[in-house]
C-alpha positions in Angstrom: 162.0 124.6 81.3 164.5 125.0 78.4 164.7 128.8 78.6 165.1 128.8 82.4 168.0 126.2 82.1 169.6 128.4 79.6 169.7 131.4 81.7 170.5 129.5 85.0 174.0 128.6 86.3 173.7 125.0 87.2 175.8 123.6 89.7 174.8 119.9 89.6 172.0 117.7 88.5 170.4 115.1 90.8 168.3 112.3 89.1 165.5 111.2 91.2 162.9 108.6 89.8 164.2 109.3 86.3 163.7 113.1 86.7 166.5 115.6 86.6 166.5 118.2 89.3 168.8 120.9 88.3 170.5 122.7 91.2 172.1 126.3 90.8 171.2 129.8 90.6 168.9 131.8 88.4 169.4 135.6 88.4 171.1 135.4 91.7 168.5 133.1 93.4 169.1 129.6 94.7 167.0 127.4 92.5 166.0 123.8 91.7 164.6 123.5 88.2 162.8 120.6 86.8 160.0 119.4 84.2 157.3 117.3 85.9 155.9 115.7 82.9 152.4 116.0 81.8 149.2 115.1 84.1 148.4 115.1 87.6 150.3 111.8 88.8 153.5 112.8 87.2 153.4 116.4 88.4 152.5 115.5 91.9 155.2 112.9 92.1 157.8 115.2 90.9 156.8 118.0 93.3 156.8 115.7 96.3 160.2 114.3 95.2 161.6 117.9 95.0 160.1 118.9 98.3 161.4 115.7 100.0 164.9 116.1 98.7 165.7 119.9 98.7 165.2 122.7 101.0 162.5 124.4 99.1 160.9 127.6 100.5 158.7 128.6 97.5 157.4 126.7 94.4 156.6 128.4 91.2 155.2 126.3 88.6 155.1 127.6 85.0 153.8 126.5 81.6 151.0 126.7 79.0 147.3 126.3 79.2 144.0 126.7 77.4 142.1 129.9 77.8 138.5 129.7 79.1 137.0 133.0 79.5 136.5 135.2 76.4 138.8 138.0 77.7 141.8 135.8 77.9 143.5 135.6 74.4 146.2 133.3 73.1 149.6 134.4 74.6 148.0 136.2 77.6 149.0 135.2 80.9 146.9 133.9 84.0 148.2 134.0 87.5 146.6 131.3 89.4 144.8 132.5 92.8 143.3 129.1 93.4 143.3 125.9 91.7 140.4 123.1 91.3 140.2 119.6 90.1 137.6 120.0 87.3 137.3 116.1 86.8 137.0 115.1 90.5 133.5 113.7 91.2 131.1 110.9 90.6 129.9 109.0 87.6 126.1 108.5 87.9 123.3 107.4 85.7 122.8 111.0 85.1 126.3 111.6 84.0 129.3 113.2 85.7 128.7 115.0 88.9 131.6 117.1 90.3 132.3 117.1 93.9 134.7 118.6 96.3 135.7 115.1 97.5 137.3 114.2 100.8 139.8 117.0 100.6 139.7 117.9 104.3 140.7 121.2 106.0 144.1 121.5 104.2 142.7 122.9 101.1 140.4 125.5 102.7 136.8 125.2 101.6 134.9 123.9 98.4 137.8 121.8 97.0 140.2 124.6 96.1 144.0 124.9 96.6 145.0 128.6 97.4 148.1 130.1 95.9 150.3 132.2 98.2 149.1 135.8 98.0 152.5 137.4 98.1 153.8 135.2 95.3 150.6 136.0 93.2 151.2 139.6 93.7 154.7 139.2 92.6 154.0 137.1 89.6 151.3 139.5 88.6 153.6 142.7 88.8 156.2 140.8 86.8 153.7 139.6 84.3 152.6 143.1 83.7 156.1 144.3 83.3 156.9 141.7 80.8 153.8 141.5 78.7 151.9 144.7 79.7 148.9 144.7 82.1 146.2 144.4 79.3 147.7 140.8 78.7 147.6 139.6 82.4 144.9 138.1 84.5 144.3 136.6 87.9 141.9 133.9 88.9 141.0 130.3 89.0 142.9 127.6 87.0 141.1 124.3 86.5 143.0 121.0 86.4 142.1 117.7 84.7 143.7 114.8 83.2 142.3 115.7 79.7 143.3 118.0 77.0 140.4 120.2 76.4 139.2 121.0 72.9 135.6 121.6 73.2 133.6 124.7 73.2 130.9 123.1 75.3 133.3 121.9 78.0 134.9 125.5 78.1 131.5 126.9 78.8 131.0 124.4 81.6 134.6 125.4 83.2 133.5 129.1 83.0 130.1 128.5 84.4 131.1 126.0 87.1 134.3 127.4 88.4 134.7 130.8 86.8 138.0 129.4 85.6 140.3 131.7 83.5 142.4 128.7 82.2 142.4 124.9 82.1 145.4 122.6 82.2 146.7 119.2 83.4 148.9 119.8 86.5 148.3 122.8 88.5 145.9 121.6 91.3 148.0 118.4 91.7 151.0 120.7 92.5 148.9 122.9 94.6 147.7 119.8 96.5 151.1 118.6 97.3 152.5 122.0 98.3 149.6 122.5 100.5 150.2 119.2 102.3 153.7 120.1 102.7 152.9 123.7 103.7 155.1 125.2 100.9 153.8 128.5 99.5 153.3 128.1 95.8 152.1 129.9 92.6 151.0 128.6 89.2 151.7 130.7 86.1 150.2 129.8 82.9 150.4 131.3 79.3 147.7 130.7 76.9 148.7 128.6 74.0 145.1 128.1 72.8 141.4 128.7 73.6 140.7 124.9 74.6 138.0 125.0 71.8 137.5 123.2 68.4 140.7 124.9 67.1 143.0 124.4 70.2 145.3 121.8 68.6 146.3 124.1 65.7 146.7 127.0 68.2 148.7 124.8 70.5 151.2 123.7 67.7 151.7 127.3 66.4 151.8 129.1 69.9 153.0 126.7 72.5 156.6 127.4 72.5 156.2 131.2 72.4 153.6 131.0 75.3 156.0 128.7 77.3 158.9 131.2 76.7 156.5 134.1 78.0 156.0 132.2 81.3 159.7 131.6 81.8 160.6 135.3 81.2 158.2 136.2 83.9 159.7 133.8 86.4 163.0 135.2 85.7 161.7 138.7 86.2 160.3 137.7 89.6 
């Protein structure tokens, strides 16, 4: 958010629910820029407030995430094609069982929220221009209210969802945008590998990864 605000020409700031919504232009485009906060609740709340109070035609969410598949390295970019809650399910005597939940027709099938194809293509092309094609991937992003630092759970996300990245906001934003019928895309720069060394990598690479995502948004 900081880099985007530095580059934008902000006309005014509206504060709603304690969140600042910066209204202005970014590289000639009308924008509203905000930081949602961490986790599904805050990100969904901020997204709903934005869609309710401003004339938003497309939503772009950017930030950092943990890489899941072996091919995604730290500082690579993942463009989400669809989002899924990896922590939605039932706790049984046999442990946690993931389910699609009562998601209804608005999320398509199997509990996924689908990014807009045109925005995905634009984000992918822009990311390739900024980072180089070898550092850009498209695929599933898994969302949950946990910071993942476990090789075992990373393997589960890969096997269960074929996820390329995991984070804490994307599917919640996708759910709200889907409900409001607003095209959206999620961009994530890899700050870590969501494994036992994730905290050290996050501390060292988080700011660089976030700035990479911001530069891609500006290119878009």
